[in-house]
LOGU-506991 format. One record per residue: residue in one letter; x, y, z of N, C-alpha, C, CB in turn. Coordinates in nm, 3 decimals. Atoms other than C-alpha are relative to their C-alpha. Glycine has a CB too. Layout:
<rotors>
+----+---------+---------+---------+---------+---------+---------+---------+---------+---------+---------+---------+---------+
: aa :     n_u :     n_v :     n_w :    ca_u :    ca_v :    ca_w :     c_u :     c_v :     c_w :    cb_u :    cb_v :    cb_w :
+----+---------+---------+---------+---------+---------+---------+---------+---------+---------+---------+---------+---------+
:  A :       X :       Y :       Z :       X :       Y :       Z :       X :       Y :       Z :       X :       Y :       Z :
...
+----+---------+---------+---------+---------+---------+---------+---------+---------+---------+---------+---------+---------+
</rotors>
This chain:
<rotors>
+----+---------+---------+---------+---------+---------+---------+---------+---------+---------+---------+---------+---------+
: aa :     n_u :     n_v :     n_w :    ca_u :    ca_v :    ca_w :     c_u :     c_v :     c_w :    cb_u :    cb_v :    cb_w :
+----+---------+---------+---------+---------+---------+---------+---------+---------+---------+---------+---------+---------+
:  X :  -0.076 :   0.025 :   0.123 :  -8.728 : -10.590 :   1.259 :   0.111 :  -0.097 :   0.036 :   0.058 :   0.134 :  -0.062 :
:  X :  -0.100 :   0.101 :  -0.030 :  -8.502 : -10.893 :   1.246 :   0.116 :   0.011 :  -0.098 :  -0.061 :  -0.141 :  -0.005 :
:  X :  -0.122 :  -0.002 :   0.083 :  -8.155 : -10.939 :   1.103 :  -0.012 :  -0.102 :  -0.112 :   0.126 :  -0.029 :   0.086 :
:  X :   0.008 :   0.086 :   0.118 :  -8.127 : -11.093 :   0.754 :   0.140 :  -0.041 :  -0.041 :  -0.072 :   0.071 :  -0.116 :
:  X :  -0.129 :   0.048 :   0.046 :  -7.839 : -11.310 :   0.639 :   0.017 :   0.038 :  -0.146 :   0.013 :  -0.154 :   0.020 :
:  X :  -0.018 :  -0.049 :   0.135 :  -7.693 : -11.156 :   0.321 :   0.019 :  -0.112 :  -0.100 :   0.115 :   0.093 :  -0.006 :
:  X :  -0.024 :   0.107 :   0.097 :  -7.598 : -11.488 :   0.163 :  -0.124 :  -0.084 :  -0.025 :   0.113 :  -0.090 :   0.049 :
:  X :   0.115 :   0.089 :   0.017 :  -7.914 : -11.689 :   0.221 :  -0.133 :   0.075 :  -0.001 :  -0.001 :  -0.105 :   0.111 :
:  X :   0.122 :  -0.084 :  -0.007 :  -8.168 : -11.402 :   0.259 :  -0.102 :  -0.060 :   0.095 :  -0.063 :   0.016 :  -0.141 :
:  X :   0.091 :   0.055 :  -0.101 :  -8.314 : -11.580 :   0.562 :   0.016 :   0.078 :   0.129 :   0.027 :  -0.152 :   0.024 :
:  X :   0.002 :  -0.073 :  -0.125 :  -8.406 : -11.433 :   0.894 :   0.090 :  -0.070 :   0.102 :  -0.144 :   0.013 :   0.054 :
:  X :  -0.088 :   0.055 :  -0.102 :  -8.145 : -11.481 :   1.167 :  -0.065 :   0.018 :   0.138 :   0.139 :   0.068 :  -0.004 :
:  X :   0.059 :  -0.013 :  -0.134 :  -8.243 : -11.540 :   1.531 :   0.060 :   0.117 :   0.074 :   0.020 :  -0.128 :   0.080 :
:  X :  -0.046 :  -0.115 :  -0.082 :  -8.217 : -11.250 :   1.775 :   0.080 :  -0.056 :   0.118 :  -0.123 :   0.088 :   0.050 :
:  X :  -0.085 :   0.054 :  -0.106 :  -7.921 : -11.344 :   1.998 :   0.023 :   0.101 :   0.110 :   0.133 :  -0.045 :  -0.057 :
:  X :  -0.021 :  -0.099 :  -0.103 :  -7.911 : -11.015 :   2.188 :  -0.113 :   0.002 :   0.100 :   0.017 :   0.136 :  -0.061 :
:  X :   0.117 :   0.001 :  -0.089 :  -8.256 : -11.062 :   2.339 :  -0.072 :   0.133 :   0.011 :   0.043 :  -0.042 :   0.137 :
:  X :   0.064 :  -0.131 :  -0.010 :  -8.349 : -10.698 :   2.286 :  -0.115 :   0.012 :  -0.101 :   0.103 :   0.113 :  -0.023 :
:  X :   0.103 :  -0.013 :   0.102 :  -8.563 : -10.751 :   1.980 :   0.027 :   0.107 :  -0.101 :  -0.130 :   0.026 :   0.063 :
:  X :  -0.036 :  -0.110 :   0.091 :  -8.396 : -10.456 :   1.813 :   0.124 :  -0.043 :  -0.080 :   0.027 :   0.134 :   0.079 :
:  X :  -0.120 :   0.032 :   0.079 :  -8.148 : -10.498 :   1.524 :   0.117 :   0.088 :   0.040 :  -0.027 :   0.015 :  -0.150 :
:  X :  -0.120 :  -0.079 :  -0.028 :  -7.793 : -10.381 :   1.574 :   0.018 :   0.101 :  -0.112 :   0.126 :  -0.091 :   0.014 :
:  X :  -0.026 :  -0.103 :   0.101 :  -7.663 : -10.081 :   1.383 :   0.059 :  -0.065 :  -0.127 :   0.097 :   0.108 :   0.056 :
:  X :  -0.061 :   0.067 :   0.116 :  -7.456 : -10.313 :   1.159 :  -0.106 :  -0.076 :  -0.079 :   0.111 :  -0.097 :   0.046 :
:  X :   0.104 :   0.074 :   0.070 :  -7.761 : -10.527 :   1.080 :  -0.091 :   0.094 :  -0.076 :  -0.082 :  -0.083 :   0.099 :
:  X :   0.083 :  -0.098 :   0.070 :  -7.967 : -10.220 :   0.992 :   0.070 :   0.050 :  -0.123 :  -0.035 :   0.115 :   0.092 :
:  X :  -0.077 :  -0.048 :   0.114 :  -7.693 : -10.088 :   0.766 :   0.007 :  -0.107 :  -0.108 :   0.142 :   0.042 :   0.044 :
:  X :  -0.012 :   0.111 :   0.094 :  -7.651 : -10.432 :   0.604 :  -0.130 :  -0.020 :  -0.076 :   0.041 :  -0.128 :   0.072 :
:  X :   0.132 :   0.019 :   0.063 :  -8.025 : -10.463 :   0.537 :  -0.028 :   0.112 :  -0.100 :  -0.112 :  -0.006 :   0.107 :
:  X :   0.018 :  -0.113 :   0.093 :  -8.041 : -10.115 :   0.384 :   0.088 :  -0.013 :  -0.123 :   0.029 :   0.132 :   0.071 :
:  X :  -0.094 :   0.017 :   0.112 :  -7.737 : -10.189 :   0.170 :  -0.053 :  -0.107 :  -0.095 :   0.141 :  -0.037 :   0.051 :
:  X :   0.054 :   0.108 :   0.085 :  -7.898 : -10.512 :   0.048 :  -0.119 :   0.050 :  -0.082 :  -0.042 :  -0.121 :   0.087 :
:  X :   0.117 :  -0.052 :   0.073 :  -8.222 : -10.336 :  -0.042 :   0.043 :   0.092 :  -0.113 :  -0.096 :   0.075 :   0.096 :
:  X :  -0.050 :  -0.091 :   0.102 :  -8.030 : -10.067 :  -0.232 :   0.065 :  -0.076 :  -0.115 :   0.100 :   0.099 :   0.061 :
:  X :  -0.068 :   0.079 :   0.104 :  -7.817 : -10.322 :  -0.417 :  -0.101 :  -0.077 :  -0.083 :   0.103 :  -0.097 :   0.063 :
:  X :   0.101 :   0.077 :   0.074 :  -8.119 : -10.536 :  -0.509 :  -0.084 :   0.095 :  -0.088 :  -0.092 :  -0.080 :   0.100 :
:  X :   0.080 :  -0.092 :   0.077 :  -8.318 : -10.231 :  -0.623 :   0.076 :   0.047 :  -0.124 :  -0.041 :   0.118 :   0.085 :
:  X :  -0.076 :  -0.048 :   0.115 :  -8.037 : -10.103 :  -0.846 :   0.020 :  -0.113 :  -0.102 :   0.137 :   0.057 :   0.046 :
:  X :  -0.015 :   0.113 :   0.092 :  -7.985 : -10.454 :  -0.990 :  -0.129 :  -0.023 :  -0.078 :   0.040 :  -0.128 :   0.077 :
:  X :   0.127 :   0.017 :   0.068 :  -8.356 : -10.482 :  -1.072 :  -0.025 :   0.107 :  -0.103 :  -0.112 :  -0.001 :   0.099 :
:  X :   0.020 :  -0.109 :   0.094 :  -8.358 : -10.143 :  -1.240 :   0.088 :  -0.022 :  -0.124 :   0.031 :   0.136 :   0.066 :
:  X :  -0.087 :   0.022 :   0.115 :  -8.064 : -10.246 :  -1.463 :  -0.053 :  -0.111 :  -0.090 :   0.141 :  -0.035 :   0.045 :
:  X :   0.047 :   0.115 :   0.076 :  -8.239 : -10.566 :  -1.574 :  -0.120 :   0.035 :  -0.089 :  -0.036 :  -0.112 :   0.094 :
:  X :   0.122 :  -0.032 :   0.075 :  -8.559 : -10.405 :  -1.699 :   0.033 :   0.058 :  -0.137 :  -0.088 :   0.098 :   0.080 :
:  X :  -0.019 :  -0.047 :   0.137 :  -8.575 : -10.352 :  -2.076 :  -0.134 :   0.048 :  -0.052 :   0.059 :  -0.112 :  -0.091 :
:  X :   0.127 :  -0.045 :   0.058 :  -8.833 : -10.169 :  -2.281 :  -0.067 :  -0.114 :  -0.076 :   0.021 :   0.121 :  -0.094 :
:  X :   0.080 :   0.105 :   0.065 :  -9.113 : -10.381 :  -2.429 :   0.037 :  -0.009 :  -0.149 :  -0.152 :   0.029 :   0.016 :
:  X :  -0.034 :   0.002 :   0.142 :  -9.016 : -10.280 :  -2.782 :   0.127 :  -0.079 :  -0.028 :   0.015 :   0.142 :  -0.053 :
:  X :  -0.127 :   0.074 :   0.017 :  -8.666 : -10.420 :  -2.736 :  -0.021 :  -0.150 :   0.016 :   0.106 :   0.049 :   0.101 :
:  X :   0.030 :   0.142 :  -0.020 :  -8.799 : -10.750 :  -2.603 :  -0.075 :  -0.056 :  -0.119 :  -0.082 :  -0.022 :   0.129 :
:  X :   0.078 :   0.044 :   0.116 :  -9.045 : -10.773 :  -2.890 :   0.090 :  -0.012 :  -0.122 :  -0.116 :   0.099 :  -0.029 :
:  X :  -0.092 :   0.005 :   0.113 :  -8.768 : -10.700 :  -3.142 :   0.084 :  -0.128 :   0.007 :   0.091 :   0.125 :  -0.001 :
:  X :  -0.077 :   0.124 :  -0.016 :  -8.560 : -10.989 :  -3.000 :  -0.088 :  -0.119 :  -0.033 :   0.056 :  -0.013 :   0.144 :
:  X :   0.093 :   0.111 :   0.029 :  -8.865 : -11.219 :  -3.017 :  -0.018 :  -0.016 :  -0.149 :  -0.136 :   0.023 :   0.067 :
:  X :   0.018 :   0.007 :   0.145 :  -8.923 : -11.131 :  -3.383 :   0.127 :  -0.045 :  -0.068 :  -0.045 :   0.135 :  -0.055 :
:  X :  -0.127 :   0.039 :   0.060 :  -8.554 : -11.166 :  -3.468 :   0.027 :  -0.150 :   0.015 :   0.114 :   0.079 :   0.062 :
:  X :  -0.021 :   0.144 :  -0.023 :  -8.530 : -11.512 :  -3.309 :  -0.098 :  -0.081 :  -0.084 :  -0.016 :  -0.034 :   0.150 :
:  X :   0.099 :   0.074 :   0.081 :  -8.852 : -11.623 :  -3.484 :   0.039 :   0.000 :  -0.147 :  -0.141 :   0.062 :   0.017 :
:  X :  -0.040 :  -0.006 :   0.142 :  -8.731 : -11.502 :  -3.827 :   0.120 :  -0.089 :  -0.025 :   0.032 :   0.145 :  -0.042 :
:  X :  -0.117 :   0.085 :   0.017 :  -8.397 : -11.677 :  -3.780 :  -0.039 :  -0.149 :   0.004 :   0.104 :   0.032 :   0.110 :
:  X :   0.039 :   0.142 :  -0.009 :  -8.565 : -12.003 :  -3.677 :  -0.080 :  -0.044 :  -0.124 :  -0.083 :  -0.026 :   0.128 :
:  X :   0.076 :   0.034 :   0.121 :  -8.806 : -11.995 :  -3.973 :   0.095 :  -0.008 :  -0.120 :  -0.114 :   0.105 :  -0.026 :
:  X :  -0.099 :   0.004 :   0.109 :  -8.516 : -11.920 :  -4.211 :   0.081 :  -0.129 :   0.007 :   0.094 :   0.123 :   0.007 :
:  X :  -0.077 :   0.126 :  -0.015 :  -8.313 : -12.212 :  -4.070 :  -0.085 :  -0.120 :  -0.038 :   0.052 :  -0.016 :   0.146 :
:  X :   0.089 :   0.111 :   0.035 :  -8.612 : -12.444 :  -4.103 :  -0.021 :  -0.006 :  -0.151 :  -0.135 :   0.015 :   0.071 :
:  X :   0.015 :  -0.004 :   0.145 :  -8.662 : -12.331 :  -4.464 :   0.123 :  -0.052 :  -0.071 :  -0.028 :   0.141 :  -0.045 :
:  X :  -0.125 :   0.048 :   0.062 :  -8.296 : -12.397 :  -4.545 :   0.010 :  -0.151 :   0.013 :   0.123 :   0.067 :   0.064 :
:  X :  -0.005 :   0.144 :  -0.018 :  -8.316 : -12.748 :  -4.400 :  -0.098 :  -0.070 :  -0.093 :  -0.030 :  -0.037 :   0.145 :
:  X :   0.100 :   0.064 :   0.087 :  -8.635 : -12.827 :  -4.592 :   0.041 :   0.009 :  -0.145 :  -0.137 :   0.064 :   0.018 :
:  X :  -0.048 :  -0.010 :   0.140 :  -8.485 : -12.698 :  -4.918 :   0.114 :  -0.101 :  -0.023 :   0.050 :   0.147 :  -0.031 :
:  X :  -0.106 :   0.099 :   0.011 :  -8.179 : -12.919 :  -4.852 :  -0.058 :  -0.139 :  -0.023 :   0.086 :   0.002 :   0.125 :
:  X :   0.067 :   0.130 :   0.019 :  -8.408 : -13.223 :  -4.816 :  -0.065 :  -0.008 :  -0.137 :  -0.106 :  -0.021 :   0.109 :
:  X :   0.064 :  -0.001 :   0.132 :  -8.593 : -13.122 :  -5.133 :   0.102 :  -0.025 :  -0.109 :  -0.072 :   0.133 :  -0.025 :
:  X :  -0.105 :   0.023 :   0.098 :  -8.269 : -13.106 :  -5.333 :   0.050 :  -0.143 :   0.004 :   0.115 :   0.095 :   0.023 :
:  X :  -0.041 :   0.138 :  -0.013 :  -8.164 : -13.443 :  -5.195 :  -0.101 :  -0.097 :  -0.062 :   0.020 :  -0.034 :   0.146 :
:  X :   0.104 :   0.086 :   0.058 :  -8.496 : -13.598 :  -5.291 :  -0.002 :   0.012 :  -0.151 :  -0.138 :   0.036 :   0.056 :
:  X :  -0.005 :  -0.016 :   0.145 :  -8.476 : -13.452 :  -5.641 :   0.121 :  -0.069 :  -0.058 :   0.001 :   0.147 :  -0.037 :
:  X :  -0.119 :   0.065 :   0.048 :  -8.121 : -13.583 :  -5.676 :  -0.017 :  -0.152 :   0.002 :   0.121 :   0.042 :   0.085 :
:  X :   0.023 :   0.144 :  -0.008 :  -8.244 : -13.931 :  -5.576 :  -0.106 :  -0.046 :  -0.101 :  -0.043 :  -0.038 :   0.142 :
:  X :   0.094 :   0.039 :   0.103 :  -8.506 : -13.922 :  -5.850 :  -0.146 :   0.021 :   0.039 :   0.021 :  -0.143 :  -0.034 :
:  X :   0.139 :  -0.026 :  -0.041 :  -8.815 : -13.827 :  -5.653 :  -0.038 :   0.140 :  -0.042 :  -0.019 :  -0.018 :   0.155 :
:  X :   0.048 :  -0.131 :   0.044 :  -9.016 : -13.542 :  -5.800 :  -0.127 :   0.036 :   0.076 :  -0.025 :   0.000 :  -0.153 :
:  X :   0.123 :  -0.041 :  -0.069 :  -9.280 : -13.339 :  -5.622 :  -0.093 :   0.072 :  -0.095 :   0.032 :   0.090 :   0.119 :
+----+---------+---------+---------+---------+---------+---------+---------+---------+---------+---------+---------+---------+
</rotors>
């Protein structure tokens, strides 16, 4: 097992020559795994929530597009063009 740099997540060379990680390196690696695991668990959302956001954003974009098109229609009618 090799030592991992916490900032770059890259493997560091073994400078002790023993091939075994130091106690501090082992603790640091375990702490990183625990921190990353807890961060990943906080990020996960239920599928229903993600789908609700997708539908909400779609409805808002369609509504905005409808409002812009109605604005163009009123402008065209004001200019004398009839559909």
